[in-house]
Structure formats: structure tokens, C-alpha cells
C-alpha positions as CSV (number, residue, x, y, z in Angstrom):
1,M,0.0,0.0,0.0
2,S,1.7,3.2,-1.2
3,A,1.5,6.7,0.1
4,R,3.6,9.9,0.4
5,I,4.6,12.4,3.0
6,R,2.3,15.4,2.6
7,S,3.9,17.6,5.3
8,L,6.5,17.7,8.1
9,H,6.3,19.8,11.3
10,I,8.3,20.4,14.4
11,Y,7.3,22.3,17.6
12,P,10.6,23.4,19.1
13,V,8.9,24.8,22.3
14,K,6.3,22.5,23.7
15,S,2.8,23.9,23.0
16,C,4.0,26.9,21.1
17,A,3.7,27.5,17.3
18,G,5.3,24.9,15.0
19,I,7.5,25.2,11.9
20,D,6.6,23.6,8.6
21,L,9.6,21.9,7.0
22,A,10.5,20.6,3.5
23,A,13.0,18.2,5.0
24,A,13.8,17.1,8.6
25,P,16.6,14.9,10.1
26,V,15.2,12.0,12.1
27,D,16.5,9.6,14.6
28,R,15.1,7.6,17.5
29,A,14.3,10.8,19.4
30,G,12.0,12.0,16.5
31,L,12.5,15.0,14.3
32,R,15.5,17.2,15.1
33,H,14.7,20.1,17.5
34,D,11.1,18.9,18.1
35,R,9.9,19.8,21.6
36,R,13.4,20.4,23.0
37,W,12.3,23.4,25.0
38,M,9.4,23.8,27.4
39,I,7.9,26.6,29.4
40,V,7.3,26.0,33.1
41,S,5.5,28.1,35.8
42,A,7.2,29.7,38.8
43,E,6.3,26.5,40.7
44,G,8.0,24.3,38.1
45,Q,4.7,23.0,36.5
46,F,4.9,22.5,32.7
47,M,2.7,24.9,30.8
48,T,0.6,24.1,27.7
49,Q,-2.2,25.7,25.6
50,R,-4.7,23.8,27.7
51,Q,-4.4,26.4,30.4
52,W,-2.5,29.1,28.5
53,P,-4.0,29.3,24.9
54,R,-1.9,32.4,24.2
55,M,1.1,30.1,23.8
56,A,-0.3,29.3,20.3
57,L,0.8,32.9,19.4
58,I,4.4,32.4,20.3
59,G,6.1,31.8,16.9
60,T,9.3,29.8,16.5
61,A,12.0,29.9,13.8
62,L,15.3,28.2,13.5
63,D,18.6,29.0,11.9
64,A,22.0,27.4,12.2
65,S,22.8,28.9,15.6
66,A,19.5,30.0,17.3
67,L,15.9,29.5,18.0
68,T,14.0,32.8,17.5
69,L,10.8,33.4,19.5
70,S,8.2,36.0,18.3
71,A,4.9,37.2,19.6
72,P,2.5,40.1,19.0
73,G,3.7,43.3,20.6
74,Q,7.2,42.0,21.5
75,A,10.6,42.2,19.9
76,P,11.9,38.8,18.7
77,L,14.1,36.9,21.1
78,R,17.0,34.7,20.0
79,V,17.9,31.6,22.1
80,A,21.2,29.8,21.3
81,L,20.9,26.2,20.0
82,D,24.1,25.2,21.8
83,E,24.7,25.1,25.6
84,C,25.5,28.8,25.8
85,G,23.3,30.6,28.3
86,L,21.9,27.4,29.9
87,S,22.1,27.1,33.7
88,D,24.9,24.8,35.1
89,T,22.2,23.2,37.3
90,V,20.3,20.2,36.0
91,E,16.8,20.0,37.4
92,Q,14.1,17.3,37.1
93,V,10.9,18.6,35.6
94,G,7.6,16.8,35.3
95,V,5.9,16.0,32.1
96,W,2.7,14.1,33.0
97,R,3.9,11.1,34.9
98,D,7.5,11.3,33.7
99,T,10.4,13.4,35.0
100,V,12.9,14.8,32.5
101,A,16.4,16.3,33.2
102,A,16.5,19.9,32.0
103,R,18.4,23.1,32.3
104,Q,17.0,26.6,32.5
105,D,17.7,28.9,29.6
106,T,18.6,32.6,29.9
107,P,16.9,35.0,32.3
108,A,16.1,37.1,29.2
109,A,14.0,34.2,27.9
110,A,12.2,34.0,31.2
111,D,11.5,37.7,31.2
112,W,10.3,37.7,27.6
113,L,7.9,34.8,28.2
114,S,6.6,36.1,31.5
115,T,5.8,39.4,29.9
116,F,3.8,37.9,27.0
117,L,2.0,35.3,29.1
118,G,1.3,37.6,32.0
119,T,2.6,35.2,34.6
120,P,6.1,34.3,36.0
121,C,7.6,31.5,34.0
122,R,10.9,30.1,32.7
123,L,12.2,28.4,29.6
124,L,13.9,25.0,30.0
125,K,15.8,22.9,27.5
126,V,16.2,19.1,27.6
127,D,19.5,18.3,29.1
128,A,21.9,16.6,26.7
129,D,22.2,13.6,29.0
130,A,18.4,13.2,29.6
131,R,17.1,9.7,29.2
132,R,13.3,9.7,28.9
133,P,12.0,6.5,27.3
134,A,8.8,6.1,25.3
135,K,6.0,4.5,27.3
136,P,7.3,0.9,27.8
137,E,3.9,-0.7,28.3
138,W,2.9,0.5,24.8
139,V,6.2,-0.2,23.1
140,D,6.5,-3.6,24.6
141,G,3.0,-4.5,23.8
142,W,3.6,-3.5,20.1
143,R,6.7,-5.7,20.1
144,E,4.8,-8.7,21.4
145,R,2.2,-8.3,18.7
146,H,4.7,-7.9,16.0
147,P,7.6,-10.3,16.7
148,D,8.7,-10.3,13.1
149,L,9.3,-6.6,13.2
150,A,10.4,-6.2,16.9
151,D,14.2,-6.5,16.3
152,A,14.3,-3.2,14.5
153,F,12.9,-1.4,17.5
154,D,14.9,-3.1,20.2
155,G,16.2,-1.0,23.0
156,D,15.0,2.3,24.5
157,H,13.5,5.2,22.5
158,F,14.6,8.3,24.3
159,F,12.9,11.6,23.4
160,G,12.3,15.1,24.7
161,F,9.2,17.1,26.0
162,A,6.5,15.6,23.8
163,D,3.6,14.1,25.7
164,G,4.6,10.5,25.4
165,F,6.4,9.4,22.2
166,P,9.0,10.6,19.7
167,L,6.6,11.2,16.8
168,L,2.9,11.9,16.0
169,V,1.7,10.8,12.6
170,A,-1.6,11.9,11.1
171,N,-3.6,10.6,8.1
172,Q,-4.8,13.3,5.8
173,A,-7.9,11.2,4.9
174,S,-8.9,11.2,8.6
175,L,-8.9,15.0,8.7
176,D,-10.9,15.1,5.4
177,D,-13.4,12.8,7.0
178,L,-13.7,15.0,10.1
179,N,-14.1,18.1,8.0
180,Q,-16.9,16.4,6.1
181,R,-18.7,15.7,9.3
182,L,-18.1,19.3,10.5
183,A,-19.6,20.6,7.2
184,A,-22.7,18.5,7.7
185,R,-23.2,20.3,11.0
186,G,-22.6,23.7,9.5
187,V,-19.2,24.1,11.1
188,A,-16.2,25.5,9.2
189,P,-13.4,23.0,8.4
190,V,-10.3,22.9,10.6
191,P,-6.6,22.7,9.4
192,M,-4.3,19.9,10.4
193,D,-2.3,22.2,12.7
194,R,-5.1,21.8,15.3
195,F,-3.7,18.3,15.9
196,R,0.0,19.3,15.9
197,P,1.4,16.3,14.1
198,N,5.0,15.8,13.1
199,I,4.3,13.9,9.9
200,V,1.1,14.0,7.7
201,V,0.7,11.2,5.2
202,E,-1.7,11.0,2.3
203,S,-2.8,8.1,0.1
204,D,-5.8,7.2,-2.0
205,D,-5.3,3.7,-0.5
206,W,-5.2,4.7,3.2
207,P,-8.9,5.4,4.1
208,A,-9.8,7.6,7.1
209,F,-8.7,6.1,10.4
210,E,-7.1,3.1,8.9
211,E,-4.0,4.2,10.8
212,D,-5.7,2.4,13.7
213,Q,-5.0,-0.8,11.9
214,T,-1.5,0.0,10.7
215,A,1.5,-1.7,12.1
216,V,4.4,0.2,10.5
217,L,5.0,3.0,8.0
218,R,8.1,2.7,5.9
219,L,9.8,5.9,4.6
220,G,12.8,4.7,2.7
221,E,15.3,3.5,5.3
222,V,13.2,4.9,8.1
223,T,10.5,2.7,9.7
224,L,7.9,4.0,12.1
225,A,6.0,1.7,14.5
226,F,2.5,2.8,15.4
227,V,2.5,1.9,19.0
228,K,-0.4,3.9,20.5
229,P,-3.4,6.0,19.2
230,C,-3.1,9.6,20.3
231,T,-5.7,10.6,22.8
232,R,-6.9,14.2,22.4
233,C,-7.3,17.0,24.9
234,S,-8.8,20.4,24.3
235,I,-6.0,21.8,22.2
236,P,-7.6,20.9,18.8
237,D,-10.4,23.3,19.8
238,I,-7.9,26.2,19.9
239,D,-7.4,28.2,16.7
240,Q,-3.6,28.1,16.3
241,R,-3.7,31.5,14.5
242,T,-5.8,33.5,17.0
243,A,-5.6,31.4,20.3
244,E,-9.4,31.5,20.5
245,M,-11.1,28.5,22.1
246,H,-14.1,26.8,20.3
247,A,-16.3,23.8,20.9
248,E,-15.2,22.1,17.6
249,P,-13.8,19.9,16.3
250,G,-13.6,18.2,19.7
251,R,-17.4,17.8,20.1
252,T,-17.8,16.2,16.7
253,L,-14.7,14.0,17.1
254,A,-15.9,12.8,20.4
255,G,-19.1,11.7,18.8
256,Y,-17.4,9.0,16.7
257,R,-13.8,8.6,17.8
258,N,-14.3,7.9,21.5
259,L,-12.5,4.7,22.0
260,E,-11.7,2.8,25.2
261,I,-8.6,4.9,26.0
262,G,-10.3,8.2,25.1
263,V,-11.0,10.4,22.0
264,V,-8.3,9.7,19.5
265,F,-6.8,11.2,16.3
266,G,-3.4,10.2,14.9
267,Q,-0.9,7.7,15.9
268,N,2.1,7.9,18.3
269,A,5.2,6.3,16.8
270,I,8.6,5.1,17.6
271,V,11.5,5.2,15.1
272,A,14.0,2.9,13.6
273,A,16.4,4.9,11.4
274,P,20.0,4.7,10.3
275,A,22.5,7.5,11.2
276,G,22.0,10.6,9.2
277,A,18.5,9.8,8.0
278,T,16.4,12.6,6.6
279,L,12.7,12.7,5.7
280,R,11.4,15.0,2.9
281,V,8.0,16.2,1.8
282,G,6.9,14.0,-1.1
283,D,8.9,11.0,0.0
284,P,7.1,7.7,-0.8
285,A,5.7,5.7,2.1
286,E,4.7,2.1,2.4
287,I,1.9,1.2,4.8
288,E,1.8,-2.2,6.4
289,L,-1.5,-3.1,8.1
290,D,-2.0,-5.3,11.1
291,F,-4.2,-7.7,9.1
């Protein structure tokens, strides 16, 4: 079953605006620079659009040496990609039930973010030696169900500040299906950025939500194992361009995608990739179903 990569996206700062890419280096941790920074409150609690929808308005851009943050009414702020400016102190920060080793970025970044979000907060970066593995209960379960494929995914799959796995993959046909249902209710369509995927795949042979029955996605030398459906919170109801909260598409999605683990859209994936692997928009993809 053939397909192609429709789009690639990274979100350097967790829950802030993403970057659309034509090509992206990939390894076991996911796409390079994806969710390597995170904003935390004065109490050390990680912050997301769920409570702070204005985070959607914090733009991100990358060049060879820096991450640049932008936001309405504020001058852009450059944050070094290397260790320059990071605190010497490694701290353990919580991301859901995990703890991740991280280091605080510059005081200038904390001041910039605190001003825009209207609350004291700090910018943290994943420590270079952090070892946060993808959820073992889901990874091990996938390996047990696919013993013929398991060897390629042996070992740990360390990643950054994403919610639970290195990559999120979405099927364009599933969004098209959702938008058809929204149209039937007189609701405007939503773009894919509401779901914040890393990789969007399209194919005439991959019907809506057949990703639920997909074992692996092969992208040249890179193979992705679909280990867990992605449960959705309220973020898809936030317009990523205005930060306004709506009732849709969450209400419609909950009406027909409420599975045992929750309302789902997209698939969380782990990665098997050779050193130096790069994904590109337009790359062919091969889909292998579970049945």
C-alpha cells in the first residue's frame, strides 16, 4: 500500500507554534529540534495551551545557531541552540507522569515569556544527557504483537518534552473525514495544525482512520511503528492562529472517535532509522497493516 509524506512539522517549544519543513533529520528521538524546550511556571509546572491558549501565538523559527521566538507586541528573542546561556544546574521537571532532566535557559527568555503570558515562567531545555523513554507498556505491547518486526525497534526510545512518544503521525484522509462531518453540522473545516502532528501522510489507498490498523509506516530507510493511538485533549479546539477556544472539532470528534482509551486522532510512533536519516515532503511511504 503506497502513500507519500504530505507535510513535516516540528514544535521546538512544547505547546508553542510549529515550523513547517521541507525536510527534517530524524532519529530515535524523533525529528530534530522537536519539543526540546518547554515553558514552566514559577512553581515548576509545565505549561501548555490547555491552560494558556496564548502560547499558540508564540512563533518559532530556526537558523544554524539559534531558535527565535516571536509574539504580538514583542521584539523577537534569539535563544542559542548550543549550551551557551543554559544554567549549570540540572533539574528534574515533570511532564505528565515522567520526569525529565532539563536546564534553565537565559533570564532574558524567562522575562520575555513572563511578559507575554502575563505570569512568571521560565524556559527550560532538555539536558543533553536526559534519558526519557517512550512508554514501555505500549512499546513492549507492540513488540509482542509484531515479533517479526520487533528487532528493528529493540532498546530504549529516548525523546524530549513531547507528551509520550517521539513522533505523532496523522492521516490526511482522517482530517478530510472529520471536516466532512463538521460541514454536515454547518461548522467550518479545521486545518491539520489543530492536531499538531510531526508527519502528515496522504494516500488514496489509506482510508480515514485506517492508521488504527496500521503496524508500520516505511519511509525509505526509516521505519515507524504505530504503538499507540493519540488521545486528544482540548488543544484541537484552539485556533492556532488566533488562540481562540471553540467547541469544535472536539465535540464532533468525540461523537465517533471515543475509544476505550479516550477520544483519538493520529498515531504515536517510535522510530528505527540509520544514522544521518532525513525525511522529505513528497517521499514515498509504504503502509503495512495489522491484518
